[in-house]
C-alpha positions as CSV (number, residue, x, y, z in Angstrom):
1,M,17.4,-8.7,31.9
2,R,20.5,-8.5,34.1
3,I,21.2,-11.0,36.9
4,L,23.8,-10.2,39.5
5,L,25.3,-13.2,41.2
6,L,27.2,-12.7,44.5
7,T,30.1,-15.2,44.4
8,G,33.4,-15.9,45.9
9,G,36.7,-15.4,44.1
10,V,36.0,-18.5,41.9
11,I,33.2,-19.0,39.4
12,D,34.7,-22.1,37.7
13,I,33.4,-25.3,39.0
14,D,36.8,-27.0,38.6
15,A,38.4,-24.6,40.9
16,S,35.5,-24.3,43.4
17,V,36.3,-25.2,47.0
18,S,32.9,-24.6,48.6
19,S,29.3,-25.6,48.0
20,R,28.5,-22.0,47.5
21,D,31.0,-21.6,44.6
22,M,30.1,-25.0,43.2
23,L,26.4,-24.3,43.0
24,V,26.9,-20.7,41.8
25,S,29.1,-22.0,39.0
26,G,26.2,-24.2,37.9
27,L,23.8,-21.3,37.9
28,I,26.2,-19.2,35.8
29,Y,26.7,-22.0,33.3
30,W,23.0,-22.7,32.6
31,F,21.9,-19.0,32.8
32,S,24.5,-18.2,30.2
33,K,22.6,-20.4,27.8
34,K,19.5,-18.2,28.1
35,D,18.8,-14.6,27.1
36,Y,20.3,-13.0,30.2
37,E,23.2,-10.7,31.0
38,I,25.1,-12.4,33.9
39,V,27.2,-10.3,36.1
40,T,29.2,-11.6,39.1
41,Y,30.5,-9.8,42.2
42,N,33.0,-11.2,44.6
43,V,31.5,-10.9,48.1
44,N,34.5,-12.3,49.9
45,P,36.1,-8.9,50.8
46,L,32.9,-7.9,52.6
47,I,32.8,-11.2,54.4
48,N,36.4,-11.1,55.6
49,G,36.2,-7.5,56.6
50,T,38.5,-5.9,54.0
51,Q,35.6,-4.1,52.4
52,S,33.2,-1.9,54.3
53,P,29.5,-2.3,54.0
54,E,29.3,1.3,52.6
55,D,31.9,0.5,49.9
56,F,30.1,-2.7,49.1
57,L,26.8,-1.0,48.6
58,N,28.3,1.8,46.5
59,D,30.2,-0.7,44.4
60,L,27.3,-3.1,43.5
61,P,26.4,-2.9,39.8
62,A,22.8,-2.3,38.7
63,C,20.7,-5.3,38.1
64,D,17.1,-6.6,37.7
65,V,17.6,-9.6,39.9
66,L,20.2,-10.1,42.7
67,L,20.7,-13.8,43.2
68,L,22.6,-14.8,46.3
69,R,23.7,-17.9,48.3
70,L,24.7,-16.6,51.7
71,F,24.0,-17.6,55.3
72,T,21.3,-15.7,57.1
73,A,23.8,-14.2,59.6
74,S,25.8,-12.5,56.8
75,W,25.7,-8.7,56.5
76,V,24.1,-9.0,53.0
77,V,21.1,-11.1,54.1
78,Q,20.6,-9.0,57.3
79,N,20.6,-5.8,55.2
80,V,18.5,-6.9,52.2
81,Q,16.2,-3.9,52.4
82,E,19.1,-1.5,52.2
83,I,20.4,-3.3,49.1
84,R,16.9,-3.4,47.6
85,E,16.6,0.4,48.0
86,R,20.1,0.9,46.5
87,L,19.6,-1.2,43.4
88,G,15.8,-1.2,42.9
89,C,15.9,-4.9,42.1
90,K,14.3,-8.2,43.1
91,I,16.4,-10.2,45.5
92,V,16.4,-14.0,45.4
93,S,18.0,-16.4,47.8
94,F,19.3,-19.8,46.9
95,I,20.2,-21.8,50.0
96,E,19.1,-24.6,52.2
97,H,16.4,-22.9,54.1
98,K,13.8,-20.1,53.6
99,Q,15.0,-16.6,54.1
100,D,12.0,-14.4,55.0
101,N,13.2,-11.0,53.9
102,M,13.7,-12.1,50.2
103,D,11.4,-11.4,47.3
104,L,11.8,-15.0,46.4
105,S,13.3,-17.7,48.6
106,V,14.5,-20.9,46.8
107,G,15.3,-23.5,49.4
108,F,16.4,-27.1,49.6
109,L,14.7,-28.1,52.9
110,K,11.0,-28.3,52.4
111,S,10.4,-28.2,56.1
112,T,11.5,-24.5,56.2
113,N,8.7,-23.6,53.7
114,P,10.6,-21.9,50.9
115,D,8.7,-20.2,48.1
116,I,10.3,-22.7,45.7
117,H,11.4,-26.1,47.0
118,I,14.4,-27.6,45.2
119,P,15.2,-31.1,46.5
120,F,18.8,-32.2,46.4
121,P,20.3,-29.7,43.9
122,Y,23.4,-30.8,42.0
123,V,25.7,-29.6,39.2
124,E,25.9,-32.2,36.5
125,K,29.5,-32.0,35.3
126,Y,31.2,-34.6,37.6
127,M,28.2,-36.7,38.6
128,I,29.5,-39.8,36.9
129,N,28.6,-43.2,38.3
130,M,31.6,-45.5,37.6
131,E,32.5,-48.9,38.8
132,K,33.5,-48.9,42.5
133,D,36.6,-50.3,44.2
134,K,35.2,-53.0,46.5
135,N,35.8,-52.8,50.3
136,T,36.6,-49.0,50.3
137,I,35.2,-46.7,52.9
138,L,35.4,-42.9,52.9
139,L,34.9,-40.9,56.1
140,D,33.9,-37.3,55.8
141,G,36.7,-36.0,58.0
142,Q,36.9,-33.6,61.0
143,E,34.9,-30.4,61.4
144,E,35.4,-28.0,64.2
145,N,32.6,-25.9,65.8
146,T,30.0,-28.6,65.1
147,V,29.0,-32.0,66.3
148,C,31.6,-34.4,65.0
149,M,31.8,-38.2,65.5
150,L,34.9,-39.0,63.6
151,K,36.8,-40.4,66.6
152,E,33.9,-42.7,67.5
153,I,33.3,-43.9,64.0
154,T,37.0,-44.5,63.5
155,D,37.1,-46.7,66.6
156,W,33.9,-48.5,65.5
157,L,35.6,-49.4,62.1
158,S,38.7,-50.9,63.6
159,P,37.5,-54.5,63.2
160,L,37.4,-53.9,59.5
161,A,40.9,-52.5,59.2
162,N,42.3,-55.7,57.7
163,T,39.6,-56.2,55.1
164,Y,38.6,-52.7,54.1
165,K,40.6,-49.8,52.8
166,I,39.5,-46.8,54.9
167,Y,40.0,-43.2,53.8
168,Q,39.4,-39.8,55.4
169,L,38.7,-36.5,53.8
170,G,41.3,-34.0,55.0
171,G,43.0,-33.6,58.4
172,T,45.1,-36.2,60.2
173,P,43.8,-39.7,60.4
174,L,42.7,-40.8,63.9
175,A,43.9,-44.4,63.3
176,E,47.0,-45.8,61.7
177,Y,44.9,-47.7,59.2
178,G,43.4,-44.5,57.8
179,E,44.6,-42.9,54.6
180,V,43.9,-39.2,54.0
181,I,42.5,-37.8,50.8
182,Q,43.6,-34.1,51.0
183,K,41.0,-31.5,50.6
184,S,41.2,-29.8,47.2
185,N,39.2,-28.1,44.6
186,Y,35.9,-29.6,43.4
187,K,37.3,-31.3,40.3
188,E,40.0,-33.2,42.2
189,Y,37.7,-34.0,45.2
190,M,35.2,-35.6,42.8
191,E,37.8,-37.5,40.9
192,N,39.5,-38.8,44.1
193,T,36.3,-40.1,45.6
194,A,34.6,-41.4,42.4
195,K,35.3,-45.1,43.1
196,M,34.6,-45.3,46.8
197,E,32.1,-48.0,47.8
198,F,30.9,-46.4,51.0
199,F,30.7,-42.9,52.4
200,I,30.1,-42.3,56.1
201,Q,29.0,-38.9,57.2
202,T,30.9,-37.9,60.4
203,H,29.8,-34.4,61.3
204,K,26.8,-32.2,61.4
205,G,26.3,-29.5,58.7
206,S,23.7,-27.2,57.3
207,Y,22.7,-29.4,54.4
208,E,25.6,-31.7,53.6
209,H,26.1,-31.4,49.8
210,S,28.7,-34.1,50.1
211,I,25.9,-36.6,50.6
212,I,24.5,-35.6,47.3
213,D,27.9,-35.8,45.6
214,M,28.2,-39.4,46.9
215,A,24.7,-40.8,46.6
216,R,24.2,-39.4,43.1
217,R,27.3,-41.4,41.9
218,G,26.1,-44.7,43.3
219,I,28.2,-44.6,46.5
220,K,26.5,-46.2,49.5
221,V,25.9,-43.4,52.1
222,L,25.6,-44.3,55.7
223,V,24.5,-41.8,58.3
224,Y,24.2,-41.3,62.0
225,P,20.7,-39.8,62.3
226,D,21.6,-36.9,64.6
227,L,24.1,-35.5,62.1
228,V,21.7,-35.2,59.1
229,A,18.3,-33.5,58.6
230,E,15.5,-36.1,58.8
231,E,14.0,-35.1,55.4
232,I,17.4,-35.7,53.8
233,I,17.5,-39.2,55.3
234,T,14.0,-40.1,54.3
235,G,14.1,-38.3,51.0
236,L,17.2,-40.3,49.9
237,E,16.3,-43.4,51.9
238,L,19.7,-43.4,53.6
239,P,20.6,-46.3,55.9
240,I,21.2,-45.2,59.5
241,Y,23.2,-46.6,62.4
242,R,23.5,-45.7,66.0
243,N,26.3,-47.9,67.3
244,Q,29.2,-50.1,66.1
245,E,27.1,-53.2,65.6
246,E,24.6,-51.5,63.4
247,L,27.3,-49.7,61.4
248,I,29.3,-52.9,60.6
249,K,26.0,-54.7,59.7
250,L,25.2,-51.9,57.2
251,I,28.6,-52.2,55.6
252,E,28.2,-55.9,55.2
253,N,24.6,-55.8,53.8
254,T,23.7,-52.4,52.2
255,K,22.8,-52.4,48.5
256,V,23.0,-49.5,46.1
257,K,19.8,-47.5,45.6
258,D,19.1,-45.4,42.5
259,V,18.3,-41.9,43.8
260,L,18.7,-40.0,40.5
261,N,15.0,-39.3,40.2
262,K,15.0,-37.8,43.7
263,M,17.5,-35.1,42.9
264,T,17.4,-31.8,40.9
265,P,19.9,-31.0,38.2
266,M,21.0,-27.4,37.8
267,E,19.5,-27.2,34.3
268,H,16.1,-27.9,35.7
269,I,16.6,-25.4,38.5
270,V,17.5,-22.6,36.1
271,N,14.5,-23.4,34.0
272,L,12.3,-22.9,37.1
273,L,14.0,-19.6,38.0
274,D,13.7,-18.5,34.3
275,E,9.9,-18.9,34.5
276,R,9.8,-16.8,37.7
277,F,12.1,-14.1,36.4
278,K,10.0,-13.6,33.3
279,I,7.1,-12.7,35.6
280,Y,9.4,-10.0,37.1
281,L,9.7,-8.5,33.6
282,N,5.9,-8.0,33.2
């Protein structure tokens, strides 16, 4: 059986720079241990407009299953039927939410009713829980084109500037007491954040894989509820705050929770997909 995985230009987890590439690298690693032929195809030229949809369709290699992790607005997801007719294969999505036009939708948010629900997926390689540096706080940085509270949170943390070391992921720090951890590949990002005591989500995203990266390694994750899906907050029992007083109180009193049994390692995910793909063969 041949599986075609749509990827970016990187399929090595060490060099990955996005959650897409990170998760796809995990799929490739574990599928390679089974009796499948794994083929990858770089979808970035189509996404950035240097490859036409016609050339993309004509260039796709034959497969039995096309496995993709792309946002619903992408050309690929919007034209799944045309791809299905071109390749004559099953098409499977692997993303946060259910995508209705797939043969199989594997989703991380149960509230969207995916065909297979995968709670909190993670790649095992760098999920190491090591001793933390006390009184360290990591802010998730600035994101444009979405709700971002970095400025407010930075201001709220100012009373702690003399007793806590405060870091920010990427960008320019909004206070002189902040120290930037430059954005990098996945390997360096995980190594540079491994000993943080606290992680504070500062912006809204589609799923926030950074929360999984932190919580899985025993880092205390604090969230403003409007920035994170409710089922992520309740599923991982994340402490929430809505103002400066509540945030500082959490930093002073929050204990580490073991969330390992709430998350899904990539090996288990591939085993689930393997069972479903065997049905396709019959």
